[in-house]
C-alpha positions as a Markdown table, in Angstrom:
| # | Residue | x | y | z |
|---|---|---|---|---|
| 1 | Unk | 10.5 | 9.3 | 26.5 |
| 2 | Unk | 13.6 | 7.8 | 24.5 |
| 3 | Unk | 12.4 | 4.5 | 26.1 |
| 4 | Unk | 9.1 | 5.4 | 24.2 |
| 5 | Unk | 10.4 | 6.3 | 21.3 |
| 6 | Unk | 12.4 | 2.7 | 21.4 |
| 7 | Unk | 9.9 | 0.6 | 21.5 |
| 8 | Unk | 7.8 | 2.1 | 19.3 |
| 9 | Unk | 10.5 | 2.1 | 16.4 |
| 10 | Unk | 11.2 | -1.5 | 17.8 |
| 11 | Unk | 7.1 | -2.4 | 17.7 |
| 12 | Unk | 7.2 | -0.9 | 14.0 |
| 13 | Unk | 10.6 | -3.3 | 13.2 |
| 14 | Unk | 9.9 | -6.4 | 15.2 |
| 15 | Unk | 8.6 | -9.3 | 13.5 |
| 16 | Unk | 4.9 | -10.0 | 14.9 |
| 17 | Unk | 4.3 | -12.2 | 18.0 |
| 18 | Unk | 2.2 | -15.0 | 18.0 |
| 19 | Unk | -0.7 | -15.6 | 15.7 |
| 20 | Unk | -2.7 | -12.1 | 16.7 |
| 21 | Unk | 0.5 | -10.3 | 16.7 |
| 22 | Unk | 0.7 | -10.5 | 12.8 |
| 23 | Unk | -3.5 | -10.4 | 12.4 |
| 24 | Unk | -2.6 | -6.9 | 13.5 |
| 25 | Unk | 0.8 | -6.8 | 11.2 |
| 26 | Unk | -1.5 | -7.9 | 8.1 |
| 27 | Unk | -4.2 | -5.5 | 8.8 |
| 28 | Unk | -2.1 | -2.3 | 9.5 |
| 29 | Unk | -0.1 | -3.3 | 5.6 |
| 30 | Unk | -3.2 | -3.3 | 4.1 |
| 31 | Unk | -4.6 | -0.3 | 5.6 |
| 32 | Unk | -1.1 | 1.3 | 4.5 |
| 33 | Unk | -1.7 | -0.3 | 0.7 |
| 34 | Unk | -5.1 | 1.9 | 0.8 |
| 35 | Unk | -3.5 | 4.8 | 1.7 |
| 36 | Unk | -1.6 | 4.7 | -1.1 |
| 37 | Unk | -4.2 | 3.4 | -3.7 |
| 38 | Unk | -6.1 | 6.6 | -2.2 |
| 39 | Unk | -2.8 | 8.9 | -2.6 |
| 40 | Unk | -2.4 | 8.0 | -6.2 |
| 41 | Unk | -5.9 | 8.0 | -6.8 |
| 42 | Unk | -6.1 | 11.9 | -6.2 |
| 43 | Unk | -2.9 | 12.6 | -8.0 |
| 44 | Unk | -4.4 | 11.3 | -11.1 |
| 45 | Unk | -7.6 | 12.8 | -10.5 |
| 46 | Unk | -6.1 | 16.1 | -9.6 |
| 47 | Unk | -3.3 | 16.1 | -13.2 |
| 48 | Unk | -6.6 | 15.2 | -15.0 |
| 49 | Unk | -8.6 | 17.6 | -14.0 |
| 50 | Unk | -5.4 | 20.2 | -14.0 |
| 51 | Unk | -5.1 | 21.1 | -10.2 |
| 52 | Unk | -2.0 | 19.4 | -10.3 |
| 53 | Unk | 1.5 | 19.5 | -12.0 |
| 54 | Unk | 2.3 | 17.1 | -14.3 |
| 55 | Unk | 6.1 | 17.0 | -11.8 |
| 56 | Unk | 4.0 | 17.4 | -8.7 |
| 57 | Unk | 2.1 | 14.3 | -9.7 |
| 58 | Unk | 4.9 | 11.9 | -10.6 |
| 59 | Unk | 7.0 | 12.6 | -7.3 |
| 60 | Unk | 3.2 | 12.0 | -5.5 |
| 61 | Unk | 3.2 | 8.9 | -7.9 |
| 62 | Unk | 6.6 | 7.8 | -7.3 |
| 63 | Unk | 6.3 | 8.3 | -3.3 |
| 64 | Unk | 3.4 | 6.0 | -3.2 |
| 65 | Unk | 4.3 | 3.4 | -5.3 |
| 66 | Unk | 7.8 | 3.1 | -3.1 |
| 67 | Unk | 5.6 | 3.0 | 0.2 |
| 68 | Unk | 3.4 | 0.7 | -1.0 |
| 69 | Unk | 6.4 | -1.4 | -2.0 |
| 70 | Unk | 8.4 | -0.8 | 1.3 |
| 71 | Unk | 4.8 | -1.6 | 3.3 |
| 72 | Unk | 4.7 | -5.2 | 1.5 |
| 73 | Unk | 8.2 | -6.3 | 1.6 |
| 74 | Unk | 8.3 | -5.3 | 5.0 |
| 75 | Unk | 5.1 | -7.7 | 5.5 |
| 76 | Unk | 6.6 | -10.3 | 3.7 |
| 77 | Unk | 9.9 | -10.6 | 5.3 |
| 78 | Unk | 7.6 | -11.7 | 8.4 |
| 79 | Unk | 7.5 | -15.7 | 9.3 |
| 80 | Unk | 3.7 | -16.5 | 9.5 |
| 81 | Unk | 2.6 | -18.2 | 12.3 |
| 82 | Unk | 1.0 | -21.2 | 12.5 |
| 83 | Unk | -2.6 | -21.7 | 11.3 |
| 84 | Unk | -2.3 | -18.1 | 9.2 |
| 85 | Unk | 0.1 | -19.1 | 6.4 |
| 86 | Unk | -3.6 | -18.3 | 3.8 |
| 87 | Unk | -3.4 | -14.7 | 5.4 |
| 88 | Unk | -0.2 | -14.2 | 4.1 |
| 89 | Unk | -0.9 | -15.4 | 0.8 |
| 90 | Unk | -3.9 | -13.0 | 0.4 |
| 91 | Unk | -1.7 | -9.7 | 1.3 |
| 92 | Unk | 1.0 | -11.1 | -0.7 |
| 93 | Unk | -1.2 | -11.1 | -3.5 |
| 94 | Unk | -3.4 | -7.8 | -3.1 |
| 95 | Unk | 0.2 | -6.1 | -1.9 |
| 96 | Unk | 1.2 | -6.9 | -5.7 |
| 97 | Unk | -1.7 | -6.1 | -7.0 |
| 98 | Unk | -1.4 | -2.8 | -5.5 |
| 99 | Unk | 2.3 | -1.9 | -6.4 |
| 100 | Unk | 1.7 | -3.0 | -10.1 |
| 101 | Unk | -1.0 | -0.2 | -10.3 |
| 102 | Unk | 1.4 | 2.1 | -9.0 |
| 103 | Unk | 4.3 | 1.4 | -11.5 |
| 104 | Unk | 1.6 | 2.0 | -13.9 |
| 105 | Unk | 0.4 | 5.0 | -12.9 |
| 106 | Unk | 4.3 | 6.0 | -12.4 |
| 107 | Unk | 5.7 | 4.8 | -15.7 |
| 108 | Unk | 2.9 | 6.5 | -17.5 |
| 109 | Unk | 3.3 | 9.9 | -15.8 |
| 110 | Unk | 7.8 | 9.5 | -16.3 |
| 111 | Unk | 6.7 | 9.2 | -20.1 |
| 112 | Unk | 4.2 | 11.8 | -20.2 |
| 113 | Unk | 1.1 | 9.8 | -21.0 |
| 114 | Unk | -0.9 | 11.8 | -18.7 |
| 115 | Unk | -3.5 | 11.3 | -20.9 |
| 116 | Unk | -4.2 | 7.9 | -19.7 |
| 117 | Unk | -4.6 | 8.8 | -16.0 |
| 118 | Unk | -8.4 | 8.4 | -16.1 |
| 119 | Unk | -8.2 | 4.7 | -17.8 |
| 120 | Unk | -5.3 | 3.8 | -15.1 |
| 121 | Unk | -6.9 | 5.3 | -12.0 |
| 122 | Unk | -10.3 | 3.6 | -12.6 |
| 123 | Unk | -9.4 | -0.4 | -10.5 |
| 124 | Unk | -8.4 | 1.6 | -7.7 |
| 125 | Unk | -11.2 | 2.2 | -6.4 |
| 126 | Unk | -12.1 | -1.8 | -6.2 |
| 127 | Unk | -8.4 | -2.6 | -4.5 |
| 128 | Unk | -8.9 | -0.1 | -1.9 |
| 129 | Unk | -12.2 | -2.0 | -1.3 |
| 130 | Unk | -10.5 | -5.1 | -1.4 |
| 131 | Unk | -7.7 | -4.3 | 0.9 |
| 132 | Unk | -10.4 | -2.9 | 3.4 |
| 133 | Unk | -12.5 | -5.9 | 3.2 |
| 134 | Unk | -9.0 | -8.0 | 4.4 |
| 135 | Unk | -7.8 | -5.7 | 6.4 |
| 136 | Unk | -11.3 | -6.1 | 8.4 |
| 137 | Unk | -10.6 | -10.1 | 8.4 |
| 138 | Unk | -7.6 | -9.9 | 9.4 |
| 139 | Unk | -8.0 | -8.1 | 12.9 |
| 140 | Unk | -7.7 | -9.8 | 15.7 |
């Protein structure tokens, strides 16, 4: 059991091996970013509709941004194998757009600008769709 857990941890933290491993990590990172965007979108929607307390939504925005930044940072730390540098460039750009969108939501929430949530969350589905399309292209 301990060996299984250690293997799982090593898989997540060890650099990917080869082009297919790199593509798998790129796809998994894109999936994580989609998850964080959708989480933030739901928090914005629920807060706007009065189904979530503002303080709870703020924590949700903070956690979504932190998790997206961690996933992006982890992926960016991997050196791409030959032939997939363009894959890295595409995901890094999408990750930057994701963390920027999540930061805008968090900052607005911290400043209690709740009336802006609908407008700030409007671009999230399109960004999620771009990441989902990237995930499909990236998979080996």
